[in-house]
C-alpha positions as a printed Julia matrix, in Angstrom:
114×3 Matrix{Float64}:
  -72.93  -19.2   19.17
  -70.98  -19.94  22.39
  -73.46  -17.92  24.54
  -76.42  -20.02  23.22
  -74.42  -23.22  23.61
  -73.86  -22.45  27.39
  -77.52  -21.52  27.72
  -78.35  -24.94  26.24
  -75.88  -26.83  28.42
  -77.44  -25.04  31.55
  -80.92  -26.18  30.45
  -79.84  -29.64  29.82
  -78.4   -29.67  33.37
  -81.72  -28.24  34.8
  -83.71  -30.84  32.74
  -81.65  -33.63  34.25
  -82.59  -32.51  37.69
  -86.36  -32.25  37.14
  -89.34  -34.01  35.48
  -90.99  -30.51  34.85
  -89.64  -30.1   31.23
  -92.3   -27.46  30.46
  -91.14  -25.13  33.16
  -87.43  -25.26  32.05
  -88.09  -24.99  28.39
  -90.73  -22.02  28.69
  -87.79  -20.03  30.22
  -85.28  -20.3   27.25
  -85.11  -17.85  24.6
  -85.76  -18.81  20.95
  -82.11  -19.1   19.79
  -81.45  -21.56  22.57
  -84.39  -23.77  21.65
  -83.17  -23.67  17.95
  -79.8   -24.63  19.17
  -81.34  -27.61  21.09
  -83.28  -28.56  18.04
  -80.35  -28.72  15.81
  -77.57  -29.76  18.23
  -79.44  -31.91  20.78
  -77.47  -35.17  21.65
  -80.65  -37.37  22.36
  -83.94  -37.85  20.58
  -85.78  -36.83  23.54
  -84.1   -33.43  23.62
  -84.71  -33.08  20.0
  -88.33  -33.92  20.59
  -88.91  -31.6   23.37
  -87.22  -28.58  21.79
  -89.33  -29.09  18.71
  -92.51  -29.35  20.81
  -91.72  -26.19  22.77
  -91.02  -24.36  19.25
  -94.22  -25.6   18.07
  -96.05  -24.26  21.27
  -94.62  -20.93  20.45
  -96.28  -21.07  16.93
  -93.1   -21.78  14.93
  -93.57  -24.14  11.97
  -90.73  -26.02  10.27
  -89.8   -26.77   6.75
  -87.12  -29.31   7.57
  -86.08  -29.7    3.79
  -84.96  -26.17   3.58
  -83.91  -25.78   7.39
  -86.21  -22.84   7.79
  -88.84  -22.08  10.68
  -91.73  -19.64  10.36
  -93.71  -17.77  12.68
  -96.69  -15.77  11.54
  -96.53  -12.24  12.71
 -100.22  -11.51  12.7
 -103.09  -13.49  14.28
 -104.69  -14.15  10.86
 -103.12  -14.67   7.38
 -103.71  -12.2    4.67
 -104.99  -14.88   2.37
 -105.76  -18.63   2.85
 -106.23  -20.96  -0.02
 -106.23  -24.77  -0.49
 -102.95  -25.93   1.28
 -101.32  -22.58   1.8
 -101.45  -19.15   3.21
 -100.05  -15.86   2.4
  -98.97  -13.82   5.41
  -96.07  -11.88   7.03
  -93.65  -14.08   8.82
  -90.78  -14.05  11.05
  -88.17  -16.69   9.55
  -85.42  -18.5   11.21
  -82.75  -19.77   8.77
  -80.58  -22.43  10.46
  -78.21  -22.59   7.64
  -77.08  -18.93   8.2
  -78.32  -18.91  11.93
  -80.22  -15.67  11.24
  -83.74  -14.25  11.65
  -85.67  -12.03   9.17
  -89.06  -10.87   8.0
  -90.95  -12.32   5.06
  -93.51   -9.99   3.73
  -96.59  -11.41   1.79
  -94.87  -14.78   1.82
  -96.62  -17.87   0.51
  -96.37  -20.8    2.92
  -97.24  -24.19   1.56
  -98.5   -26.34   4.22
  -97.33  -29.63   2.64
  -93.7   -28.36   2.95
  -94.12  -28.26   6.82
  -93.09  -31.02   9.4
  -96.21  -32.39  11.24
  -96.98  -31.37  14.63
  -95.32  -33.33  17.46
């Protein structure tokens, strides 16, 4: 936690020195971005970290504080408003990552793209 917090503070400093947010954010690891999303101090920090996570194909279920990234290029099955696939999951409540195999992801549960 302290390492990630320090990385995020370093990134905040770099962001204050430049207008090229994309260059700074693209160099951050995923846990630092999640830290920025959940512990940002301004709405713009929250927005740009969420945008970077979405660029990296992470999708968020805000109600459950879970993020999902499909592990394959195509889902195993697609239906009306859902897909079944293998996902990498980030759980903000436990600050952990894990695999979900043959998981049904309902699109209506996801936050809209920013």
